Residue, then its C-alpha position, 0 to 999 in steps of 0.5 A: m698649382a703646386k710648386p715643385v719640391s727641389a731635390a735638396a729638400g725632397k732628401a731633407r724629407i727623406r731624412s727626416a722621415g727615416a730618423s723618424g721611422i728610426l725612433i719609432a721602430l725603436l720605441s717598438s723593440s723596447v716595448f716588445g723587449l718588456s714582454g718578458s719582465f712582465a710576463k715573469s713577474l706574473m708567473e712567479a705569482g703563480w700565473t701558468p704561461a697559457t694563462a698570461v698568453a691568453f690574457r695578453m692576446g684577448g686584451a690586446a685583440a680587445v683593445l684593436l677590435i673597433p679600430a679593425l671593425i672600422a677598417l674592414h667597413g664594406r670589406w669583409y671579403q677580404v677575411r674570407q679571402n685570407w682566413k687561412t692566412i689569419g688563422l695560421f697567423g694566430l696559431v703560429g705567429v701569436a699562440g705558438c710564439q708566444f707560449f713557448y717563449f713564455n714557458a722559456v721565460e719560466r724556466l729561463s732568464v729572460g736574455v736567453a729565452l729571446l736569444l734563443e727564438f731569435l735563432a729563427p732566421v738561421l733555422m730558416v738558411l738550413w731549412m733552405w739549404l736541406r729543401t732547395r740543395r743551393r749553397p746560401g751566400a758566404a754573408t748567410i753562411a758566415g752569420a749562421a756559424a756565428a750564430v750557432a757559435g753563440l749559442v754554444l756560449v749562451l747555453d754555457l754548456g761548460g758552466d757551473i750552473r746548468v741551464d734548464p733542458l726543458g727552458i732550452a727546448w722551449g726556447l729552441a720551440a719558439a724559435v722554430c714557431l717564429a720561423m715557420y711564421f715567416f713562411i707562412t706570412a712571406k708570400q701574403n698579399d696586401t688585400l689584408p690590412p695589417l691591423v686585420l691580419t694582427t687583431g685576427g691573429l689575436l682573437v685565434g691565438a686567444a681562443t686557442m689558448v682558452l680551448l686548450g685551458l678548458t680541455g685540461l691540455l694546458p694547466v690554467g692558474f692565475s693569482t691576485d696576490d701582489v707581484e714584485l716588479a723593479g723592486w717595488v711590491t705592486r698589484w697583480w694588474v699592473p705588469l698584466v696592463g703593461l703587458v697588453l697595452l706596451s708590449t702588444v698593441l703600442a708594440y704590434v702598431t708602431g712596428i708596423i708603421a716603422a716597417r712602411a716609414l723605414g722599409p723591410r731591410v732597415a727595419s728589419f735589422v732595427s728589430l734586432t735591438e728587441v734582445l738588447f732592450a729585453v736584456l736591459w728591461a730584464w736587469l732593471l725590472l727583475s734584477e737579472l742580468p745574464r752571465t759574461v759569456q751568455l752576454v758575449g754569445g748573445a753579441l754572437i747571435v746578433a751579429g749573425l743575424v745582421l750578416v744573414r739579413s744583409d745577404r741579398k742573395t738569400d731566397l727563401p721558400d715558403v713552405s711548399g718549397e718554392a722560393v721567396p725573396e729574403p725582402a719579404v721576410s724582413r718584412i714581416a720580421g720588421e713587422r713583428a715580433q717574440 
């Protein structure tokens, strides 16, 4: 007969699990934040964004395929029931987000590109306001205003150095794609294991990039020349392996573990540190640091996102216009991420 657990022991276990979950979530954010630096080192050596995305997704899918098949043993009907979710996840949440983000990274600093992509929750709030004609909560409005003000500073419109307009467009496209991804997956049921959804989405995304490349709709190119990373000249496959194993496989797996350990809201808050990690890695690996005014703008964007996600009264609609509770979106955000 099992001995009853005291209240004090139960609380200690909860605190321990919470601390472990936060550490895992920080690990996930840190390796997610590496993707921009790895990809930029490849693109500076001659890789196109489409090629980098295809190799990233295809390599990660190959690593995760065997565990996904084991998870699906005897449950293939789950794929048939959720094929639309898998397809949209791959096209929008995986291929679209990564392709637009990598294009932005090609023309902007890693930190600025990621800050633009992380405007997705603000775009969702604006869409909710227009679609439902319901005024968001005060915290949401304040957060959106702070994020917009931060965006103005990040773009440094009055500065001497012009920010590439096409790079800005790519970054905002990544934000739109990420917002659509949240809407699409917010009402996903629990009949499909996250590992299977991730692997299926990666396969769909990789196949999409390959198809668009073969048809000539997207430029394809890569180079086996040495690349520069962290001030060192190294082989081209070093950042590619890092992009696949660290920034994709490890990032997704630890992100899902953290979301389950912490719950949706806490995990989504911790995921905001991805922006900070991306700036830090770009500084250490690429000697690339946004200007002071852009860092201030980035802090405003992060503060705005914190306010938006802290407003428990916010309901976000799915693509059909039906309201979906914000915690469902936070759950997906905690499991992600650009």
